[in-house]
TIKE-810892 format. One record per residue (C-alpha): residue in three letters; x, y, z. Coordinates in steps of 0.1 Angstrom, whole numbers, plus 5000, padded with zeros to 4 digits. Layout:
BEGIN
alaXYZ...
***
This chain:
BEGIN
met392828857030lys391928507020arg392428306987ile391027966977trp392627756950arg392027416936gly394427176920gln398227136925leu398927216962pro402727296961glu402327556933met399227706949val400927736983thr403727936966met401228156948gln399228206981thr402428297000tyr403328546973ala399828696975leu400128747013gln403728877012pro402629247017phe400929147050leu403528907064pro405929167077phe403229337096ala401829017110leu405228887120ala406129217136val402929227156leu403428867167val406928927178thr406429257195gly403029177209cys402629237247ala399929267273val398529617276gly397029577310pro398529717343ser401129507362tyr399529367393gln400729497427arg399229367459pro397329647476thr398829797507thr397329727541pro397729887575ala401229817589val400829647623thr403829517642ala402029367672tyr398629297686lys397429547711glu395729287733ala398429027731gly400029147763asp402828917775trp401928637752val404828477733thr404528487695ala404828177674ala405128147637pro404227867636ala404027727671asp406727457671gly405827347706leu402327237697glu401326907683arg401126907645gly397826827629pro394226947629trp393627227654trp390627057671leu393126797686leu394127067710phe390927017729asn391726647737asp388326517730pro388026187709val384326247701leu385126597687asn388026457667glu385726207651leu383026457643ala385426717629ala386826457605arg383226387592val382726747584glu385426727558val383526467537ser379926497547asn379126867552gln377026997523asn378327347525val381827217522ala380726987493ala379227287475ala382527477480val384427177466ala382227177435ala382627557431tyr386427507431ala386227227406gln384027457384ala386627737387arg389427507377ala387527387347leu386927747336val390727807339ala391327517315glu388727647291gln390227997291arg393727867286ala392627667256ala391827987238leu395528057236phe396127767213pro394927707177ser391727517171val391627237146thr388427107130leu387626817107asn384526847084gly382926607060gly379726587041ala377826437012ser374826566992arg372726466962ser370626706942gly368526716911asn365626886893gly362226776879gly363026906844gly360826836814thr358427046793gly355226926809asn354426696780thr354626346794ser354626196759asn357926366751thr360326116768thr363426286753asn362726616771val361826436803ala365026236802ala367126536794gly365526746822asn365726486850arg369326556861thr370926456894ser374326516908ser376326416938asn378826606959tyr381326476985gln383426697007ala386226647033ser388326917049leu390726987077gly390827337091ala392727537117ala392127877132trp394228077156glu393828417172pro397328547182asp397228697216val398929007205trp397729247232gly397528997260arg393728987261leu393428617261gln396228577286asn394628837308val391328647307ala393228317315asn395128487344gly391828637357ala390228297357ala393228147375ala393028417401thr389328347405ala390127977409ala392628057436ala389928267453ser387527977450ala390227747467ala390427997495asp386628007497leu386727637501ala389227667530thr387027927545ala383927707543arg385827417557leu387227627586ser383827777593ala382027447594gln384727287616gly384627597639glu380827587641leu380927217649ala383427267676val381427547692asn378227347691tyr379927037705leu381627227733ser378327407741leu376527067742arg379126937766gln378527247787gln374827157787asp375726817799ala377826967827gln375027207837lys372626917837ala374826707860leu375227007882leu371527057884ala371026687891ser373226707922thr371527037932leu368126887928ala369126607951gly370226867977tyr366927067972ala365026747978arg366826678010ala366227038021leu362526988014asp362426668034ile364126848063thr361627138061gln358726898059asn359926708089arg360327028109tyr356827138098asn355326808109ala357026848142gly355627188146ile359027368145ala358727528110ala356027718093lys354027608063thr355627888043asp359027718047val357627398030leu356127608002gln359427787996ala361327467995gln358827327970thr359027637948gln362827617947leu362727257938ala360127307910asn362127597895ala365327397894lys363427117876ala362127367851asp365727487845glu366727127839ala364027087813gly365327407796leu368827257794gln367326947777arg365727167751thr368927357744arg370927037742ala368526887717gln368927187695leu372727167696glu372626797688his370426867658ala372827137646ile375726897649ala373926627629val373426867600leu377026977601val378226617597gly375726557569gln373126347588ala369426387594pro368826487631gly366526187635asn369325947627phe371926107650thr372426087687leu375326197710ala375426027744ala376026247774ala379626257786pro380126057818glu382326327832trp383126677819lys386926737817pro387227057798thr390527137781val391327497773pro394327507750asp396927777750val396727937716pro399928097704val399628417685gly401828487654val403028827644pro400329027625ser402128977591thr401528607592leu397828667595leu397728797560gln399228477547arg397228227568arg393628347568pro391728207538asp389228487536ile392028737532ala393628527505ala390328507486ala389828877487glu393428937475arg393028697446arg389828877436val391829197434ala394229027410ser391328897389ala389829247387asn393229387377glu393329137347gln389929267336ile391429607332gly393929457307val391029287289ala389229617286lys392329797273ala393029537247ala389729617231tyr391229947219tyr393629757196pro393029557164ser392329187167leu394028947143ser393128597133leu394828337111asn392928067092ala394027777071ser392227477057ile392927187033gly390326957018thr388826796988ala385526796969ala384326566941ser381126416926arg382326066932val383825916964ala386625756943asp387726096931leu387526256965phe391326216973ser392726276939ala394926586933pro392526776910ala389926756938ala392126926964leu391227266978trp393227477002ser392827817019leu395028057038gly393828377054leu394828657076ser392228907089ala392329207111ala389629417127gln389829757144val386929927162leu386630287149phe383530407167lys381330247193gly379730537210gly382030547240ala381330177249leu385030097251asp385730387275ala382730287296arg383929927298leu387430037309asp385930277335gly383729997348ala386729757350thr388730017369ala385830087393ala385429707399tyr389129687407asp388929977432gln385929807448thr387829477453val390729667467ala388429837492arg386929507502tyr390329347505arg391529617529gln388229587549val388729217552val392229277565leu391029527591ser388229297602ala390729017606phe392829227629gln389729327648asn388728967652val392128867666glu392229167690asp388629087702gln389428727709leu392728797726ser390929047749ala388228797756thr390728517762arg392628717788val389428847805leu387828507807gln390828357822ile390628607850gln386928557853gln387228187856ala389528217885leu387228457903arg384228237895ala385927947911gln386628157943ala383028267944ser381627917939ser383827777967ala382728057991ala379028017981asp379227647988gln380527708023val377927968030glu375127728018gln376327448041gln376727678071val373327838067leu371627498063asn373327378095arg372127688114tyr368627638100arg368527288114ser369427418148gly366727688145gln369027988143val367928128110ser364728138089tyr364327928058thr364428238036glu368128258044val368527898033ile366827968000thr369028267994ala372228078002gln371227787980thr370228007951thr373528197954ala375527877955leu373727737924thr374228057905ala377928057913arg378427697903arg376627747870ala378628067863leu381827867869val380727607843gln379727887819ala383128067823thr385027747816ala382927677785asp383328037773arg387027997775gln386827687752thr384527857726thr386728167727ala389727947720val387927817689ala387028167678leu390728277683ile391927977662gln389528067635ser390528437635leu394128327632gly393328117601gly393227767616gly395727537631trp399527537629ser400427237609asn402927287581
***
């Protein structure tokens, strides 16, 4: 109900209040007893896991107090990696997009919360109107003068409107937006961790290529010396032409492998450039003078801490909370909506009379609306919100299961690679000794050059496998850190 009066404000307010008295008890009761009709949020249950199957004898840490605090990439003790990882924070475009998405989500939260408060508007206007008038006889000046009438109208008003959140619909919308913003913040952390992890893997792989290239360089020097020995023996009539051809073939294949390493290294360098926000043509990483790989000991927390530390799990859980609020929004549509309106203003034909008492206008109003029939749309909307909630719950549980799987996979890989590296080192050492002994026997004419080729190939393969095993341990450490949710700084 809404009434508009003009004139003395105090008296009119009293009359308006009297007119609205039948509705005030109902309105006050609704405002006082109003409450959210949506379901209370409970975090979905997840599989109860007390320990990691693949952890073995590893000591748990929550967090690892013995480790250096700070960014997790510091554990690899590489100054170049430290500098590049810091640049990802400010220059990576995927991270920048995630930052913007989070800012947008926060702005939406502020917009939704604003709906909980009254809105106030100030309006003003001026108009001038008239008619042509007259009888059509231009000689009749009296009629013309009487018909040509103009008038002016000036208006100014201050209004307010408020929709009481009786059933919690607006609060549910605001809470849903806040949960979505929290999920966006977790997405930002996920994007940042993903970019940093990808950078670390690419950088460590590039350093592995440098190590492989240095290894091939020394091997190529050995192959060249073997070719010289074979050529001299052939010139002396001691060795066959086939020995020289085999030595040349082996040297050429090793050089081809070296060219392949250069191609892979270039691709990794280009990927690193993009991750730090630079064009590949403007970015160069010099080869490391000496490869000193550091494989950090990554502590493993109890499984329950994983649910708190992994940003993707946090994002999935916040989306469940947001979907739960949408159920409340759908349920609130079954109940009547209320709105309160009030305005005060003036209207006059002259600006001088605009703020005089007789020109005053005021308005108070209370309105209510209840949906009686909508063809089942409200039921369908509630069913859809419930189904969307169930979907987010299923996705949340799947993310948790995948997180546990990732940790178990990386724990298993870490343990196996540690064993493999030790065995690769033994194999490389033995293959080096065999290569030297077979080459000495060939010089004395005791074996054919085919045995030299076989020994050299075996030794090179063993050396490269050792480098690969060490690099795999480093990249697996990065993957384990990511699967655990990042570093251990408080």
